[in-house]
DOMARTI-39156 format. One record per residue (C-alpha): chain; y, x, z. Coordinates in steps of 0.5 Angstrom, whole numbers, plus 2048, in hexadecimal, padded with zeros to 3 digits. Layout:
! residues N
("A" (Y X Z))
...
END
This chain:
! residues 472
("A" (8D4 90B 886))
("A" (8D7 912 888))
("A" (8DE 915 88B))
("A" (8E2 913 885))
("A" (8E0 90C 884))
("A" (8E5 906 886))
("A" (8DF 903 88A))
("A" (8DF 909 88E))
("A" (8E6 90A 88E))
("A" (8E7 903 890))
("A" (8E3 903 896))
("A" (8E6 90A 898))
("A" (8ED 909 897))
("A" (8EF 910 894))
("A" (8EB 915 890))
("A" (8EB 91C 891))
("A" (8EB 920 88A))
("A" (8E7 926 889))
("A" (8ED 92A 887))
("A" (8EC 92A 880))
("A" (8EE 925 87B))
("A" (8EA 91F 87A))
("A" (8E4 920 876))
("A" (8E5 928 875))
("A" (8E0 92C 876))
("A" (8E0 934 878))
("A" (8DC 939 877))
("A" (8DC 93A 87F))
("A" (8DA 933 880))
("A" (8D4 933 884))
("A" (8CD 92F 882))
("A" (8CA 92A 886))
("A" (8C7 92C 88D))
("A" (8C5 928 893))
("A" (8C5 92B 89A))
("A" (8C2 926 8A0))
("A" (8C7 924 8A4))
("A" (8C3 920 8A9))
("A" (8BF 91A 8AA))
("A" (8C1 914 8AF))
("A" (8BD 90E 8B1))
("A" (8BF 907 8B0))
("A" (8B9 903 8B3))
("A" (8B3 905 8B5))
("A" (8B0 8FE 8B4))
("A" (8B3 8FC 8AD))
("A" (8B0 8F6 8AA))
("A" (8AA 8F8 8A5))
("A" (8A6 8F4 8A0))
("A" (8A5 8F6 898))
("A" (8A7 8F1 893))
("A" (8A8 8F2 88C))
("A" (8A6 8F9 88D))
("A" (8AC 8FA 892))
("A" (8AF 8F9 898))
("A" (8B5 8F5 89A))
("A" (8B8 8FA 89E))
("A" (8B8 8FF 898))
("A" (8B9 8FC 891))
("A" (8BD 901 88D))
("A" (8C1 8FB 88A))
("A" (8C3 8FA 891))
("A" (8CA 8FC 88F))
("A" (8CE 8FE 896))
("A" (8C9 8FD 89B))
("A" (8CC 903 89D))
("A" (8D3 905 89C))
("A" (8D9 909 89F))
("A" (8E0 907 8A0))
("A" (8E6 90B 8A4))
("A" (8E1 910 8A8))
("A" (8DC 90B 8A9))
("A" (8D5 90A 8A6))
("A" (8D2 903 8A6))
("A" (8CB 900 8A5))
("A" (8C7 8FA 8A5))
("A" (8C0 8F8 8A6))
("A" (8BB 8F3 8A9))
("A" (8B7 8F5 8AF))
("A" (8B0 8F3 8B2))
("A" (8B2 8EC 8B4))
("A" (8B5 8EB 8AD))
("A" (8BC 8EB 8B0))
("A" (8C2 8EE 8AB))
("A" (8C5 8F4 8AE))
("A" (8CB 8F8 8AD))
("A" (8CD 8FE 8AF))
("A" (8D3 903 8B0))
("A" (8D4 90B 8B1))
("A" (8D9 910 8B0))
("A" (8D8 915 8AB))
("A" (8D3 91A 8AD))
("A" (8D1 917 8B4))
("A" (8CA 917 8B6))
("A" (8CA 910 8B9))
("A" (8CB 909 8B6))
("A" (8CE 903 8B9))
("A" (8CB 8FC 8B7))
("A" (8CC 8F5 8B7))
("A" (8C7 8F0 8B6))
("A" (8CA 8EA 8B2))
("A" (8C8 8E3 8B3))
("A" (8C3 8E2 8AD))
("A" (8BC 8E4 8AC))
("A" (8B8 8E5 8A5))
("A" (8B5 8DF 8A3))
("A" (8B0 8E1 89E))
("A" (8AC 8E7 89D))
("A" (8AF 8E9 897))
("A" (8B1 8F0 895))
("A" (8B7 8ED 891))
("A" (8BA 8EA 897))
("A" (8BF 8F0 898))
("A" (8C5 8F1 89C))
("A" (8CB 8F4 898))
("A" (8D2 8F6 89B))
("A" (8D9 8F6 898))
("A" (8E0 8F8 89A))
("A" (8E6 8F4 899))
("A" (8EC 8F9 899))
("A" (8F1 8F3 899))
("A" (8EF 8F1 8A0))
("A" (8EA 8F7 8A3))
("A" (8E4 8F2 8A3))
("A" (8DD 8F4 8A3))
("A" (8D9 8EE 89F))
("A" (8D2 8ED 89F))
("A" (8CD 8E9 89A))
("A" (8C6 8E9 89C))
("A" (8BF 8E5 89B))
("A" (8BF 8E2 894))
("A" (8BA 8E2 88E))
("A" (8BC 8DC 889))
("A" (8BE 8D8 88F))
("A" (8C3 8D7 894))
("A" (8C7 8DD 897))
("A" (8CA 8DF 89E))
("A" (8D1 8E2 89F))
("A" (8D5 8E5 8A5))
("A" (8DB 8E9 8A5))
("A" (8DE 8ED 8AB))
("A" (8E5 8EC 8AE))
("A" (8EB 8EE 8AA))
("A" (8ED 8F5 8AB))
("A" (8E6 8F7 8AE))
("A" (8E5 8FD 8A9))
("A" (8EC 8FF 8A9))
("A" (8ED 8FF 8B1))
("A" (8E6 901 8B3))
("A" (8E6 8FC 8B9))
("A" (8E0 8FC 8BE))
("A" (8D9 8FB 8BA))
("A" (8D7 8F4 8BD))
("A" (8D4 8ED 8BA))
("A" (8DB 8EA 8BC))
("A" (8DE 8EE 8B5))
("A" (8DA 8EA 8B1))
("A" (8DB 8E3 8AF))
("A" (8D6 8DD 8AE))
("A" (8D0 8DE 8A9))
("A" (8D1 8D9 8A3))
("A" (8CE 8D6 89D))
("A" (8D4 8D7 899))
("A" (8D9 8DB 898))
("A" (8DE 8D8 89D))
("A" (8DD 8D2 89A))
("A" (8DC 8D4 893))
("A" (8D5 8D2 890))
("A" (8D3 8D6 88B))
("A" (8CC 8D4 888))
("A" (8C5 8D2 88B))
("A" (8C2 8D7 888))
("A" (8C5 8DE 88A))
("A" (8C2 8E5 88A))
("A" (8C4 8EC 88A))
("A" (8CB 8EC 88D))
("A" (8CF 8F2 88C))
("A" (8D6 8F3 88F))
("A" (8DB 8F7 88B))
("A" (8E3 8F9 88C))
("A" (8E8 8F8 887))
("A" (8EE 8FD 886))
("A" (8F2 8F8 88A))
("A" (8EE 8F8 890))
("A" (8EB 8F1 88F))
("A" (8E3 8F0 890))
("A" (8DF 8EE 88A))
("A" (8D8 8EB 88B))
("A" (8D3 8EC 885))
("A" (8CD 8E7 885))
("A" (8C7 8E4 881))
("A" (8C7 8DD 880))
("A" (8C0 8DA 87E))
("A" (8B9 8DD 87E))
("A" (8B6 8E4 87B))
("A" (8B5 8E3 874))
("A" (8BA 8DD 874))
("A" (8C1 8DF 877))
("A" (8C8 8E1 876))
("A" (8CD 8E6 87A))
("A" (8D3 8E3 87D))
("A" (8D9 8E6 881))
("A" (8DD 8E3 887))
("A" (8E3 8E6 88A))
("A" (8E6 8E7 891))
("A" (8EE 8E8 891))
("A" (8EF 8E9 899))
("A" (8EF 8E2 89A))
("A" (8EA 8DE 896))
("A" (8E4 8DE 891))
("A" (8E5 8DC 88A))
("A" (8DF 8DB 885))
("A" (8E1 8DF 87F))
("A" (8DA 8DC 87B))
("A" (8D4 8DE 877))
("A" (8D5 8E4 872))
("A" (8CE 8E5 86F))
("A" (8CA 8E0 86C))
("A" (8C2 8DF 86C))
("A" (8C2 8DB 865))
("A" (8C1 8DE 85E))
("A" (8BA 8E0 85B))
("A" (8B7 8E7 85C))
("A" (8B2 8E9 857))
("A" (8AD 8EF 858))
("A" (8A7 8F1 854))
("A" (8A3 8ED 858))
("A" (8A7 8E6 859))
("A" (8AD 8E3 85B))
("A" (8B1 8E1 861))
("A" (8B7 8DC 862))
("A" (8B8 8DD 869))
("A" (8BA 8E3 86D))
("A" (8BE 8E6 872))
("A" (8C3 8ED 872))
("A" (8C1 8F1 878))
("A" (8C7 8F6 87A))
("A" (8C6 8FD 87B))
("A" (8CC 8FD 87F))
("A" (8D3 8FA 87F))
("A" (8D9 8FF 880))
("A" (8E0 901 87F))
("A" (8E2 908 87D))
("A" (8E9 90B 87F))
("A" (8ED 908 879))
("A" (8EB 901 87B))
("A" (8E5 900 876))
("A" (8DF 8FC 878))
("A" (8D9 8FF 875))
("A" (8D2 8FC 875))
("A" (8CB 8FE 872))
("A" (8C5 8F9 872))
("A" (8BF 8F7 86F))
("A" (8BC 8F0 86D))
("A" (8B6 8ED 870))
("A" (8B3 8E8 86B))
("A" (8B0 8E1 86E))
("A" (8AA 8E1 869))
("A" (8A5 8E6 86A))
("A" (8A3 8E5 862))
("A" (8A8 8EB 861))
("A" (8A3 8F0 864))
("A" (89D 8F3 861))
("A" (899 8F2 868))
("A" (89A 8ED 86E))
("A" (89A 8F2 873))
("A" (8A0 8F5 871))
("A" (8A7 8F3 872))
("A" (8AC 8F0 86D))
("A" (8B2 8F4 86E))
("A" (8B5 8F7 868))
("A" (8BB 8FC 865))
("A" (8C0 8FF 869))
("A" (8C7 8FC 868))
("A" (8CE 8FD 86A))
("A" (8D5 8F9 86B))
("A" (8DB 8FA 86E))
("A" (8E2 8F6 870))
("A" (8E9 8F8 871))
("A" (8EB 8F2 874))
("A" (8E7 8F2 87A))
("A" (8E1 8EE 878))
("A" (8E5 8E9 874))
("A" (8E3 8EB 86D))
("A" (8DD 8F0 86B))
("A" (8DD 8F5 865))
("A" (8D7 8F9 862))
("A" (8D7 900 861))
("A" (8DB 900 85B))
("A" (8E1 8FB 85E))
("A" (8DF 8F5 85B))
("A" (8E0 8EF 85F))
("A" (8D9 8EC 861))
("A" (8DA 8E7 867))
("A" (8DF 8E3 86B))
("A" (8DD 8E2 872))
("A" (8DD 8DB 874))
("A" (8DD 8D8 86D))
("A" (8D8 8D6 868))
("A" (8D8 8DD 864))
("A" (8D4 8E2 869))
("A" (8D1 8E8 867))
("A" (8CA 8E6 864))
("A" (8C4 8EA 861))
("A" (8C6 8E8 85A))
("A" (8CD 8EC 85B))
("A" (8CE 8F2 856))
("A" (8CF 8F9 859))
("A" (8CC 8F8 860))
("A" (8C6 8FD 860))
("A" (8C7 904 861))
("A" (8C0 906 862))
("A" (8BB 902 85E))
("A" (8B4 900 861))
("A" (8AF 8FB 860))
("A" (8AC 8F7 866))
("A" (8A5 8FB 865))
("A" (8A7 901 86A))
("A" (8A9 8FE 871))
("A" (8B0 8FF 871))
("A" (8B3 8FE 878))
("A" (8B8 8FA 879))
("A" (8BE 8FB 87E))
("A" (8BE 902 87E))
("A" (8C4 906 87F))
("A" (8CB 908 87C))
("A" (8D1 90C 87E))
("A" (8D8 90E 87B))
("A" (8DA 915 87A))
("A" (8E1 918 87B))
("A" (8E3 917 874))
("A" (8E1 90F 874))
("A" (8DB 911 870))
("A" (8D5 90C 872))
("A" (8CE 90F 874))
("A" (8C7 90B 876))
("A" (8C0 90D 878))
("A" (8BB 909 875))
("A" (8B3 90A 875))
("A" (8AD 907 871))
("A" (8A7 90A 86F))
("A" (8A8 90E 869))
("A" (8A4 90D 862))
("A" (8A1 914 863))
("A" (89C 910 868))
("A" (89B 90A 863))
("A" (89F 905 860))
("A" (89C 8FF 864))
("A" (89C 8FF 86C))
("A" (897 8FA 86F))
("A" (899 8FA 876))
("A" (8A0 8FC 878))
("A" (89F 8FF 87F))
("A" (899 903 87D))
("A" (89C 906 877))
("A" (8A3 907 879))
("A" (8A0 90B 87F))
("A" (89B 90F 87B))
("A" (8A0 910 875))
("A" (8A7 90E 877))
("A" (8AD 912 875))
("A" (8B4 912 877))
("A" (8B9 913 872))
("A" (8C1 915 872))
("A" (8C5 911 86D))
("A" (8CC 912 86D))
("A" (8D2 912 868))
("A" (8D5 918 866))
("A" (8DD 91A 865))
("A" (8DB 919 85D))
("A" (8D9 912 85E))
("A" (8D2 913 85D))
("A" (8CC 911 861))
("A" (8C7 916 864))
("A" (8C1 915 867))
("A" (8BD 91B 86B))
("A" (8B6 91A 86F))
("A" (8B6 91D 876))
("A" (8B0 921 876))
("A" (8AD 91E 87C))
("A" (8A7 919 87D))
("A" (8A9 913 880))
("A" (8A3 912 884))
("A" (8A5 90B 885))
("A" (8A7 905 882))
("A" (8AD 904 886))
("A" (8B5 906 884))
("A" (8B9 90C 884))
("A" (8C0 90D 886))
("A" (8C6 911 883))
("A" (8CC 914 886))
("A" (8D1 919 884))
("A" (8D4 91E 888))
("A" (8DB 921 888))
("A" (8DA 925 882))
("A" (8D6 920 87E))
("A" (8CF 923 87F))
("A" (8CA 91E 87F))
("A" (8C5 91C 885))
("A" (8BF 917 884))
("A" (8BC 915 88A))
("A" (8B5 913 889))
("A" (8B0 90F 88C))
("A" (8AE 912 893))
("A" (8B5 915 894))
("A" (8B4 91B 88F))
("A" (8BA 91E 88C))
("A" (8BB 921 885))
("A" (8C1 924 882))
("A" (8C4 926 87B))
("A" (8CB 929 87A))
("A" (8D1 927 876))
("A" (8D2 92E 873))
("A" (8CB 92D 870))
("A" (8CC 927 86D))
("A" (8C7 924 872))
("A" (8C1 927 86F))
("A" (8BF 92B 875))
("A" (8BC 926 879))
("A" (8B8 929 87F))
("A" (8B5 927 886))
("A" (8BA 929 88B))
("A" (8B6 925 891))
("A" (8AF 923 891))
("A" (8B0 91D 897))
("A" (8AB 922 89B))
("A" (8AB 91F 8A2))
("A" (8AF 918 8A1))
("A" (8A8 914 8A0))
("A" (8AD 90F 89C))
("A" (8AA 909 899))
("A" (8AD 909 892))
("A" (8B4 907 890))
("A" (8BA 909 894))
("A" (8C1 906 895))
("A" (8C6 90B 893))
("A" (8CD 90B 897))
("A" (8D1 90B 890))
("A" (8D8 90C 894))
("A" (8D7 912 898))
("A" (8D6 918 894))
("A" (8DE 918 893))
("A" (8DF 918 89A))
("A" (8DC 91E 89D))
("A" (8D7 920 897))
("A" (8D1 91D 89A))
("A" (8CC 919 896))
("A" (8C9 914 89B))
("A" (8C3 90F 89A))
("A" (8BF 90A 89E))
("A" (8B8 90A 89E))
("A" (8B2 907 8A2))
("A" (8AC 90B 8A4))
("A" (8A5 908 8A1))
("A" (8A1 903 8A5))
("A" (89B 8FE 8A3))
("A" (89B 8F7 8A3))
("A" (8A1 8F4 8A8))
("A" (8A1 8FA 8AD))
("A" (8A8 8FC 8AE))
("A" (8AA 903 8AC))
("A" (8B0 907 8AE))
("A" (8B7 907 8A9))
("A" (8BB 90D 8A8))
("A" (8C1 910 8A5))
("A" (8C1 917 8A2))
("A" (8C6 91B 8A0))
("A" (8C7 921 89B))
("A" (8CD 925 89A))
("A" (8CF 926 893))
("A" (8D3 92B 890))
("A" (8DA 92B 892))
END
């Protein structure tokens, strides 16, 4: 999720280096900074409704709702009549060209986001949309669209399908996330099942057809807290990203089905931050120590009972957020943002929205070059129940893009101990979570995110993309 991850380089084709050896810090390297570089409006009347405390156009887990490839930036959202819209602009341009797709959002559910992906093998743009534990909708562009940049019209997109070109995955589909492999293939990560009883799975597109690789996490096994036990759950991903060496990384948290594991029914059953990786394009999975813990498409998948998965232990009593954020630095070391209510505010949350809003804090979790894990609190109150996104710049400085578009930063040179607020979101009037362009920083040193203005009820509101210049 930064300029040197393979996700970024796969979507860009080529990545420029910072002029020093990867992972090498110099005393002269700049610390984190953001300089406003302009705002553009995507839609004056974007669809607005609040469900699950979020917006369908601005859920932080909406991987690649905004992306950059070969000099163009692409965005996807739902407009006021519920139609799906996809837009394009040349980098730095002040206006967008839009195409309205032949699909309208079927239900007022903020989970039903639009996610985009790029298959480098054939230059197609892919979109998966409108699903929450049910069927999905899929559309792809003509071959070469992203390589040749022809006229931006509805003619460049095919028909909207309810399969992946005939491949039916599951009738309980949620959380599409496209990722590009080092070879230029496109993978689709998704959940099979429902909240508290679901499994993660992968499919893969080779430039001509889709193949289901299968499920790789388990919903079974017994988890026991100090309050009770649960025998079903799902693994919520903080992300799934390739690094420059081809390793696939994923942080996660577990959500238990049985509320008996919590101290109070008003909390949320998420617990522990875990980490796994794959060195064979998601076919097998290993814990941090390198032990095989799961094989995709087999009966042996990653389970809560597997040893060595947890890198930050936390019981279900602190309203730990799921699907937060991750990034991989230039040395291939994984970083994540997690958030919860620290124990100094009490050992039992009774209303996860209220308690997170009043006392929630975000934390930076990372693996050091020595192989140990470090966690640093970001000393800025969330003032929200929602998620924070993580971006690393050219120099591996870290940026936390918090609810309402606030940006905090920490320098690599300090060991990420000097977190400070760089931008307070003033003037954005952002509702809450934002959608990050994970691929743009490497192209022109710009941090770009999509946000929607606050509104009430179902009154449409403007949708924007704002840009900030990072250290060159």
